[in-house]
C-alpha positions in Angstrom: 100.2 108.6 105.0 99.3 105.4 106.8 100.2 102.1 105.1 96.6 101.0 105.4 95.3 104.2 103.7 97.8 103.6 100.9 96.6 100.0 100.6 93.0 101.2 100.5 93.8 103.7 97.7 95.6 101.0 95.9 92.5 98.8 96.0 90.3 101.6 94.9 92.5 102.4 91.9 92.7 98.7 91.0 88.9 98.3 91.1 88.3 101.6 89.2 90.9 100.5 86.6 89.2 97.1 86.2 85.9 98.8 85.8 87.3 101.1 83.1 88.8 98.0 81.4 85.3 96.6 81.0 84.2 100.1 79.7 87.1 100.1 77.2 85.3 97.3 75.3 88.5 95.4 74.5 90.5 98.7 74.3 88.3 100.0 71.5 87.4 103.0 73.6 90.8 104.7 74.0 89.8 107.0 76.8 88.8 104.1 79.0 92.0 102.2 78.0 94.2 105.1 79.1 92.3 105.5 82.4 92.7 101.7 82.9 96.5 101.9 82.4 96.8 105.0 84.7 94.7 103.4 87.4 96.8 100.3 87.4 100.0 102.3 87.5 98.7 104.3 90.5 97.5 101.1 92.1 100.9 99.4 92.0 102.7 102.6 93.1 100.4 102.8 96.2 100.8 99.1 96.9 104.5 99.4 96.6 104.6 102.2 99.2 102.2 100.3 101.5 104.6 97.3 101.3 107.3 99.4 103.0 105.4 98.8 106.3 103.1 95.9 105.7 103.8 92.2 105.3 103.7 91.0 101.7 101.2 88.2 102.2 98.7 90.3 104.2 98.9 93.3 101.9 98.6 91.4 98.7 95.9 89.2 100.2 93.8 92.2 101.1 94.6 93.9 97.8 93.5 90.9 95.8 90.7 89.8 98.0 89.0 93.2 98.5 89.6 94.0 94.8 88.0 90.7 93.7 85.0 91.2 96.1 84.4 94.8 95.0 84.8 94.0 91.3 82.4 91.1 91.5 79.9 93.3 93.3 80.2 96.0 90.6 79.8 93.4 87.9 76.6 92.1 89.5 75.1 95.6 90.1 76.1 97.3 86.8 76.5 94.6 84.2 74.0 92.0 85.5 76.8 89.5 86.0 75.3 86.2 87.3 74.7 85.9 91.0 73.8 82.7 92.7 74.1 81.2 96.2 77.5 79.7 95.1 78.7 83.2 94.1 77.4 84.6 97.4 79.2 81.9 99.4 82.4 82.6 97.4 82.2 86.3 98.2 81.7 85.5 101.9 84.6 83.1 101.7 86.8 85.9 100.2 85.9 88.2 103.1 86.5 85.5 105.7 89.8 84.6 104.1 91.0 88.2 104.3 89.9 88.5 107.9 91.7 85.2 108.8 94.8 86.3 106.9 94.9 89.7 108.7 94.3 88.1 112.1 96.9 85.4 111.6 99.5 88.0 110.4 98.7 90.2 113.4 99.1 87.4 115.8 102.4 86.3 114.3 103.8 89.8 114.4 102.7 90.2 118.1 104.3 86.8 118.9 107.6 88.1 117.3 107.5 91.2 119.4 106.6 89.5 122.7 110.1 88.0 123.4 111.8 91.4 122.7 109.4 93.1 125.1 109.6 90.6 127.8 
């Protein structure tokens, strides 16, 4: 499986686990508490496998950033978490940061390979 697919699955498990954490109501709902733990274990396993082929900074940046963005969006949609222009700008900043981190990592990796190819 591609490292990016593994990273994507890792993010999805983390977001689902965080959502179930909210549904666990402070771990008073055992089923959701168990699902939370299982999702986090699966998330870290997938992230670990993705790290075999991806740089740590980029993979963790994507994992944390996309997870934060999606979790914030879920909170706004399903739990009426507050949304303001500042929150919107923050969400845009997270996406921009992920894009810049990915682009910078890609450029650095290409620069490393260039002397070996030339």
